C-alpha angles and dihedrals in degrees: 000000000000090000091054091050090050094050090048093049091049091050092048097048092045087053090053090049093052090049094048092051094049091047098047114118120244133186111207142155126202124172121195097332130147119262091243093055092045090053093051092051092046088053090054094045093048095038091229131121114251113192122194145143119245086221089072091077133047125237097264098059103123115143141170121230129184122180133171112196091330123156119257091238090056093050090048090051094053092042097051095040112129092009097097087230122129135185144213141185122244136158092283094053130258117352124196121209139171109268120234106264118248120248129228130192123249111193141160144096133306111216142177108258093214101047105018092235118145117248119235117214097003116155127234115181144149109262095215099050101023087227116143148097146245132253116253128234090290099045096259121137134181131178136159108231126188114261120257133058116346129189099203121195124193119197138174130172110271095014134098113257116247124217124204127177113203137166106231114209100138141014111296135191115214133191108201123187124193127201121231117246106172098200131114092245094088091054087062093054092051096045092055087070093039096121096050094044095047095072094043095060130058114221130007117284107211124219108245093200092051093051092048087055095056119097113273141214104262090338098304123119116227132184098213095050088049091054090055086069091061122095115267094018122107134165126231096243132340110286097020126105101224109125122205112194116193093334098318128137120256090253091057094077121091108216114196131186110189090338092309117121116237119207098196119019099185136109122184092017088299104321087115137015128227088252109104103212091207093070104031112121105180139001123199121183125197118191099164140029091356116193120283091240092074123090118261115285129140106217117030150340121224105194112190126182124190129216117282094214141259109290093183105052147342115285136160148137142234128196142168134190147149095306110014146036115199143165137183132190133194126190139163123250138192099021092318092300089118143013141208131221123201121182132169138177133193127181126243095199095112090064090074105007094069097052092041094050091050092051091046090052091051089054088054091051099255117160089218140339146161140193134199132181131173140160131189134178141180134206125196125179132168136174137186128192108216088185140321091292101041132055130169125204134188122193129182136174131183125178138167138183124197127187122184124181129176132177136171122194136177127203139165132241116208108221095184129217094268095083109104110177127124090224094055094041088056098046101027107048088159126068091232141044130217117222129196126195127189120193129180129180129192123187123177131169138155151157131244116188132169134177136182118197139186122195115197128182110207093184137324091292107039124063130172136190118197116192137183113195137183123187128178135179124189132184130185131180127184129178131179128189125187120178132169141169133215139166119256097247126049117344101260097138130032136163126183140179132194127193128182127185135176139179131188136176133186136191130175137178127206117186142168118196142168121203119190128193118196117188096204095178139314090295101044134058113174125193123186136155148139139231143190120211138185121190124190119202127191095179092191152331114201128181131183134180128184120190124187114196124203120220117272089232090071089063094046088238131116111238131171124231092266095043090053093054093056106033110033102056111157098167132026126174117185128178134180127186123186130180113220114248113261127206126198130190129203132183116190135187124179142178130190134174131196109200120188122193115171109300092349125090120187121192118191124176138172127188122188123194130190106198127188133181123165104323096330122099134182134190115203132181118202113197126191133190127187129176128183136177127196107212092184140328089287104038134056137161131194143174137192143183126194144171118214132183126200122203098194133069132199119222105212141153094202110022086221096126095252118168094242090067111116124230115214134171128251109262135176092271091047105031125194119293115249135194142182119204132188120193132185124183141177125195126194133178102207094190137324092298107032131063131170135190135194122197132176128187143179123196134185122195129191140185094029113160135221131189119248110271125226128203112252134191112271103053088110093053113140111266094015119102098172132077129263112251116235130153140203098239098184120151092201107092093350093165088067093050096058135074131197132244144151141249140209131198133176134167154156121233126195124185129182119188135185124187125183133163093269105009132056133169140170132194119195130185129188129189111188144158123202125181139175128210120202125165091352096305120114122203139159114275115255090247095045112133112169098201130035132170129187122189119183128173136177129192124190099205094183138322090296109036127057122175125196138174135184126194121187131187134186128179116237119293123221114292104244131162109223124194101220117186131212089259092059106056140024118255099307094193085083089072126068113273137187130185116231142076118274111231125232134042092277139041119252117276117280120230135158139174123210125191135193140184116191123188123189128199143162133053116226091021107035120208130201126191120187130190113195141184118198113198090003097192093042096241112193099227119181114251097181143311117249138186120242129183119228135169087268093052135255115356132183117241124196114207118196131215129252113310129219107314122187118203142191125191136174125201131186122193135178 
């Protein structure tokens, strides 16, 4: 105790001594002397040791100081003013040190110099220190740089970098414009800093130009198909749009278009997505620990923003090809304070699908038949800058798909001579009957989405985006069957039956949200916000009518085939099932902080949701933790762990992202889906051309749902020891027709990239395992492929020719028989089919090569011609195995994916 008292006393009195020495009055006179000389003479006059390094001051540091009975501390303050040198008192006396430099905020917008559009995810940094930031989803950036001379550099993929030397002595607002340079050279510059940038950004920002250069399905670029070449992303079956990200179901992906949620992102049953590549501005993909501001999903977020429009001049493009004709136009409005973007697409499929379908039906012995398919969509986007601090946006999308199929077929039934009955002898003079069946199917679906946004900049540190969104998805299916029989002579006996069925579903989303970003300082970027959301579900309305018609002879009246159907109805059965409309309400608040300290970056996020449906409520927190460390400019590592909750389910019999899948809300009997995910990653720039990444993940999913299964014919097929999957997809009382289970997924992903001025390539490999557990039984998920490889390459031969190729491989998926219905898929007889059961527990491996040759020409009006080859070596990949009923009973039928498809497209842009 005495020792502690002694130490305290020594510290106390030493503090008094320091204070006394700094307070002692001095009278001094210095005339044009260097600061160093003045400090030495002050040390002598005050009888106190003053320690300093001459390097603290420049060469021209002469000053004049005059003091009359002035304290030492006051003289030092005047002497060191403006030198950025401070002082402190320790046991050796007064020690001088260089003060920590002040920081000032540089903020503003990064824009395209040609169009005036704001650039998303562009970098601005000091070349000497590599310190900087990225622009947000609306092109705004803010960062507190240290005062002094800065050599700023602004970069963006596909643009020339811009250098700017400034002397920073106060807060500054900048408007930086970058010029487009659509060559691969800029990719090289960015990839050199891949490791250091990887931990400073959440999510992967895809290069639009690189995606557009990849081989395309029938000459048409598509975002979803390009994503399937990314590590950890797989489709359900070739040609379908269902995405499975790191073992998740297709409903666990949040698809966004200009901040608006999209319930079904597919056209043409998945051949194309609703994202028009001509107007896509940025694509950011999150596969792990995505930010708390995004709506609850378990597997991924695909955040797509479209172009804002050219505020400087009119521009646009028009193109046509094997499958699509499309055009887009941009033009300034209101004195170039705003712009409008219009884009539309229409399919050309009917030009060749109709004749091909008719020919195919003739081969299958149809009397007649036809098929039509079309899709069309329209994008509208407008913005207006009220001033530098306020900007308004309007976004709208409308899209519709329509599929029509008709077929008429006649066949005979041999009655045989053994029938001896007066009734049959009177009405069946012949020994055979001729039957005729007419079938027609109509499927329509589409999205309608709208958003109004207001950006407001409070100051150089606080930015807010207020958004009102509306999204709706509708699906309608109708099927009609008419069949009849008659003898082959005069019409003296006739029976007919007619059945009609229909199914429709509808889901919509109305939300209001505010998202704030506060740039606290150079180390902290805080995002917070809140939202209110109402979802309306109409899980399904189904109708069915069956009519049986007696022969006209029974009524002693001559009737034609058509008259009989409409006048002589003896039996009619009609049913209608309608699920009551369900409304859900959700209130959300979130907070996330990205804290950077030296080589470390810490990301903390918390999202809280209050969910209500009927009389049931749920309050759910969703935390997230991310930690990253930059070892050096070439190497970085990071990890994350997150919990997510999803308040919607998808009733499906295939998990393939088909439009007939039914969205339903989480309810007490089918509670919200939950997941926990752990992710580890390492990133390394090998040299200025090569980069590599290695990522590992583990994900646990709970409260997944599955429809009740029913036993179907075919489970006893030779060579098949499993069961045919068939489900009760009934919208009426759906919550009583599902049961819960869990899922697990884990994997390792490796990626190697090379980017040069004229040549780039990437090689990705994934090793993964995905399982589902229901009712105590664990099995591989239907889309589980243990090994996958994606190899892409692009070569810019010269200013005119570009070659590209993409090869993908997946090991075999589980061998399962699926009882697809007519409402699930388009007319599958257009695809190659074989009868017979495939042997083994898994399908054969899937692999495919796509090739592309692109040629550019023109100056003011630029033209692009592309020759493409989809599935260049015509690999017969298994699409699915179905059950068909024949005279010999149930048989397995293997349906193969799309064959070799050549394509030609032409595009003009100005």
